[in-house]
Residue frames as qw, qx, qy, qz and C-alpha x, y, z in Angstrom:
[[0.001, -0.884, -0.467, 0.001, 0.00, 0.00, 0.00],
 [0.288, -0.817, 0.102, 0.488, 2.76, 2.44, 0.93],
 [0.426, -0.174, 0.596, 0.658, 4.68, 1.59, -2.22],
 [0.262, 0.620, 0.652, 0.349, 1.62, 2.33, -4.37],
 [0.103, -0.954, -0.220, 0.175, 1.27, 5.76, -2.77],
 [0.391, -0.639, 0.353, 0.560, 4.97, 6.46, -3.25],
 [0.455, 0.168, 0.676, 0.554, 4.79, 5.33, -6.89],
 [0.170, 0.819, 0.511, 0.198, 2.03, 7.84, -7.52],
 [0.208, -0.955, -0.023, 0.211, 3.79, 10.72, -5.76],
 [0.324, -0.713, 0.487, 0.387, 7.47, 10.15, -6.52],
 [0.704, 0.546, -0.361, -0.273, 7.74, 7.51, -9.19],
 [0.989, -0.119, 0.051, 0.069, 9.28, 4.05, -9.43],
 [0.659, 0.534, -0.235, 0.474, 12.62, 5.31, -10.76],
 [0.049, -0.695, 0.378, -0.610, 13.29, 7.51, -7.75],
 [0.832, -0.431, 0.194, -0.290, 12.20, 4.80, -5.33],
 [0.962, 0.110, -0.060, 0.243, 14.75, 2.39, -6.82],
 [0.399, 0.620, -0.303, 0.603, 17.44, 5.09, -6.62],
 [0.433, -0.662, 0.298, -0.535, 16.53, 5.71, -2.98],
 [0.970, -0.226, 0.047, -0.082, 16.76, 1.99, -2.21],
 [0.815, 0.307, -0.200, 0.449, 20.33, 1.92, -3.48],
 [0.164, 0.633, -0.284, 0.701, 21.25, 4.97, -1.38],
 [0.687, -0.636, -0.067, -0.346, 19.67, 3.90, 1.92],
 [0.899, -0.246, -0.152, 0.329, 22.60, 1.70, 3.11],
 [0.507, 0.340, -0.095, 0.786, 25.06, 4.47, 2.29],
 [0.229, -0.672, -0.016, -0.704, 22.97, 7.09, 4.11],
 [0.819, -0.548, -0.130, -0.112, 22.62, 4.85, 7.16],
 [0.825, -0.028, -0.156, 0.542, 26.38, 4.25, 7.24],
 [0.302, 0.423, -0.080, 0.851, 27.27, 7.94, 6.98],
 [0.466, -0.684, -0.109, -0.550, 24.61, 8.83, 9.50],
 [0.877, -0.430, -0.160, 0.141, 26.12, 6.38, 11.97],
 [0.665, 0.138, -0.112, 0.726, 29.62, 7.73, 11.31],
 [0.002, -0.601, -0.023, -0.799, 28.34, 11.25, 11.82],
 [0.671, -0.652, -0.148, -0.320, 26.65, 10.31, 15.08],
 [0.869, -0.267, -0.144, 0.391, 29.78, 8.63, 16.41],
 [0.463, 0.328, -0.047, 0.822, 31.88, 11.64, 15.35],
 [0.285, -0.711, -0.106, -0.635, 29.43, 13.97, 17.11],
 [0.803, -0.583, -0.113, -0.038, 29.75, 11.99, 20.33],
 [0.822, -0.032, -0.084, 0.562, 33.53, 11.78, 19.97],
 [0.373, 0.352, 0.006, 0.859, 34.21, 15.46, 19.28],
 [0.340, -0.656, -0.063, -0.671, 31.68, 16.92, 21.71],
 [0.305, -0.393, 0.663, -0.559, 31.15, 16.44, 25.39],
 [0.461, -0.003, -0.851, -0.251, 30.46, 12.72, 25.27],
 [0.083, -0.215, -0.827, 0.513, 29.08, 12.59, 28.83],
 [0.344, 0.263, 0.147, -0.889, 26.42, 15.14, 27.92],
 [0.603, 0.184, -0.499, -0.594, 25.15, 12.95, 25.08],
 [0.488, 0.031, -0.872, 0.019, 25.65, 9.56, 26.73],
 [0.175, 0.007, 0.648, -0.741, 23.71, 10.64, 29.83],
 [0.664, 0.156, -0.015, -0.731, 20.57, 9.95, 27.77],
 [0.629, 0.161, -0.742, -0.169, 21.55, 6.31, 27.18],
 [0.751, -0.533, -0.008, -0.391, 19.85, 4.36, 30.00],
 [0.945, -0.112, -0.202, 0.230, 22.54, 1.71, 30.50],
 [0.569, 0.292, -0.214, 0.739, 25.45, 4.17, 30.62],
 [0.223, -0.764, -0.066, -0.603, 23.62, 6.88, 32.61],
 [0.763, -0.632, -0.054, -0.121, 24.06, 5.12, 35.96],
 [0.858, 0.068, -0.176, 0.477, 27.80, 4.50, 35.61],
 [0.406, 0.344, -0.136, 0.836, 28.90, 8.10, 36.19],
 [0.376, -0.811, -0.328, -0.306, 26.59, 9.34, 38.97],
 [0.666, -0.703, -0.034, 0.248, 29.26, 9.31, 41.71],
 [0.718, 0.269, 0.088, 0.637, 32.01, 10.57, 39.41],
 [0.082, 0.747, 0.017, 0.660, 31.39, 14.24, 40.12]]
């Protein structure tokens, strides 16, 4: 059903092009996210991860 709607709006050619780009976009998005965590204050970002949040409570 979703593919029929996308075919009417975008077209089959662009959907096939998007399918080939999705793995590449996911990879670069992951690399960008890791770089963001690495080059910024990593504790600020990782405080939102539930498993890691509890590890640093007594550190300050």
